[in-house]
C-alpha positions as CSV (number, residue, x, y, z in Angstrom):
1,M,75.1,0.4,-1.4
2,E,76.1,2.4,-4.3
3,L,78.6,-0.2,-7.6
4,R,80.4,1.1,-10.1
5,L,79.9,-0.3,-13.0
6,P,82.4,-1.4,-15.6
7,S,81.4,1.7,-17.3
8,G,82.2,3.8,-14.6
9,R,78.8,4.2,-14.5
10,I,77.5,4.2,-10.5
11,V,74.8,2.8,-9.3
12,A,72.6,3.4,-6.3
13,V,71.8,-0.8,-4.7
14,S,69.1,-1.7,-2.1
15,T,70.6,-3.7,0.5
16,C,69.1,-5.4,2.9
17,F,70.8,-7.5,5.6
18,H,69.3,-10.9,7.8
19,H,70.6,-12.6,10.7
20,F,70.5,-16.9,10.1
21,K,71.6,-19.2,12.9
22,P,74.4,-21.9,12.2
23,W,73.1,-25.7,11.8
24,Q,73.4,-27.6,15.0
25,G,72.0,-31.1,13.2
26,A,73.6,-33.6,11.2
27,P,76.1,-32.8,9.4
28,I,74.7,-32.1,5.6
29,P,76.2,-34.5,2.4
30,D,77.5,-31.5,0.5
31,T,78.9,-28.9,1.3
32,Y,79.7,-27.8,-2.2
33,G,83.3,-28.0,-0.4
34,G,82.7,-26.3,3.2
35,K,79.6,-23.7,2.2
36,A,78.2,-22.4,5.3
37,V,74.9,-24.5,6.3
38,L,72.6,-22.4,8.3
39,D,69.5,-23.3,9.9
40,S,66.0,-22.0,8.1
41,N,62.9,-22.9,10.4
42,G,65.0,-26.4,11.5
43,D,66.3,-27.5,8.2
44,P,69.5,-27.1,7.2
45,L,70.0,-24.9,3.8
46,F,72.5,-22.7,2.7
47,A,72.1,-18.8,2.7
48,E,70.5,-18.5,-1.4
49,L,68.0,-21.3,-0.3
50,A,67.6,-20.0,3.2
51,I,66.9,-16.4,1.4
52,L,65.1,-18.1,-1.4
53,R,62.7,-19.9,1.2
54,L,62.5,-15.8,3.0
55,I,61.5,-14.7,-0.6
56,Q,58.9,-17.6,-0.9
57,A,57.0,-16.6,2.1
58,G,56.3,-13.4,1.1
59,G,54.0,-15.8,-1.9
60,W,57.3,-15.3,-4.4
61,Q,58.5,-18.0,-6.3
62,G,61.7,-18.7,-7.0
63,A,65.0,-20.4,-7.6
64,W,68.8,-20.3,-6.2
65,I,71.0,-20.3,-9.5
66,D,73.5,-22.6,-9.1
67,T,75.9,-21.2,-11.5
68,Y,78.8,-23.9,-9.8
69,R,76.9,-26.9,-11.2
70,R,74.5,-25.0,-13.7
71,K,71.7,-26.2,-12.2
72,F,68.4,-24.6,-10.5
73,R,67.5,-25.8,-7.3
74,Q,64.7,-25.0,-4.5
75,S,66.5,-27.4,-1.7
76,L,69.7,-29.3,-1.5
77,P,71.6,-30.5,-3.7
78,P,70.5,-33.8,-5.4
79,H,67.3,-32.2,-5.8
80,L,66.8,-29.8,-9.3
81,C,63.7,-28.0,-10.0
82,N,62.3,-26.2,-13.8
83,P,62.0,-22.4,-13.7
84,P,59.2,-21.9,-16.4
85,P,59.8,-20.9,-19.3
86,H,59.7,-17.6,-19.0
87,V,61.8,-17.3,-16.4
88,Q,64.6,-18.8,-18.2
89,G,64.0,-16.3,-21.3
90,F,64.8,-13.4,-19.0
91,L,67.2,-14.7,-17.2
92,C,69.0,-15.2,-20.6
93,K,67.7,-11.4,-21.2
94,A,69.8,-10.5,-18.5
95,N,72.0,-12.4,-19.3
96,A,72.5,-10.3,-22.4
97,G,71.8,-13.6,-24.6
98,R,73.7,-16.4,-22.5
99,E,71.8,-18.4,-20.3
100,W,74.5,-19.2,-17.9
101,R,77.8,-16.8,-16.9
102,S,79.5,-15.6,-14.3
103,G,78.5,-13.2,-12.0
104,C,74.8,-14.4,-12.1
105,P,72.6,-13.2,-8.7
106,D,72.3,-16.0,-6.5
107,V,68.3,-16.1,-6.6
108,L,66.1,-15.1,-9.4
109,A,62.2,-14.7,-7.5
110,W,59.5,-14.4,-10.0
111,S,55.5,-13.0,-9.1
112,E,53.2,-11.6,-11.5
113,G,55.3,-10.5,-14.2
114,E,58.0,-9.0,-11.8
115,Y,61.7,-10.2,-11.5
116,V,64.3,-10.0,-8.6
117,F,67.6,-11.0,-8.8
118,V,69.2,-11.1,-5.6
119,E,73.1,-11.5,-4.5
120,A,73.9,-13.2,-1.5
121,K,77.3,-11.9,0.8
122,H,78.2,-12.3,4.0
123,K,78.4,-9.8,5.6
124,G,82.3,-8.9,6.7
125,R,83.7,-11.4,4.6
126,D,82.6,-11.5,0.6
127,R,81.9,-9.0,-1.1
128,I,80.2,-7.8,-4.8
129,G,83.3,-8.3,-7.8
130,K,84.3,-7.5,-11.1
131,R,81.8,-9.9,-12.7
132,Q,79.2,-9.4,-10.3
133,K,79.4,-6.4,-11.4
134,E,79.6,-6.8,-14.9
135,W,77.0,-9.2,-15.0
136,L,74.5,-6.0,-13.5
137,E,75.9,-3.6,-16.3
138,S,74.8,-6.0,-18.8
139,A,71.3,-6.1,-17.1
140,I,71.0,-3.5,-17.0
141,N,71.5,-2.4,-20.5
142,S,69.5,-5.5,-21.4
143,G,66.0,-3.7,-20.0
144,L,66.6,-5.2,-15.7
145,P,65.0,-2.2,-13.9
146,L,67.5,-1.7,-11.6
147,E,65.5,-1.8,-8.6
148,S,64.8,-5.4,-9.6
149,Y,68.6,-6.1,-8.1
150,L,68.8,-6.6,-4.1
151,I,72.2,-7.6,-2.4
152,F,71.3,-9.3,0.7
153,E,73.8,-9.7,3.0
154,W,73.6,-12.4,6.1
155,T,75.8,-13.3,9.1
156,C,75.4,-16.6,11.6
């Protein structure tokens, strides 16, 4: 997918697609105001966590960057996780020196010194916004290789 960044630069961003099943089990107590709950191998998860599970199945470590509540998560709230300091440092560098920033991608994964930022988009209902483009441009300017950014479109 091609994106026009705030500077006017156009970049080609890798995009993938996945279809999830909607969760049919018991309701979860906190849906963040109505987020879609998906079935991830029999577990109820938000899209960001279901995507993280797919990445983890490939041998990577990772976390959902819950910018709404300013937490790192590997499972549904209230559970938290703390990525290693080198991962948090890389996130801070990509954020132009700030740990949390509007527009930050949903998932951060790491393996053997490599990083991948994943932006989750509900296909047909969600799109890359201005702040996400600003974040991407800042990250590229901070040294993030464009190959380390992925748009993950999903449906259910």
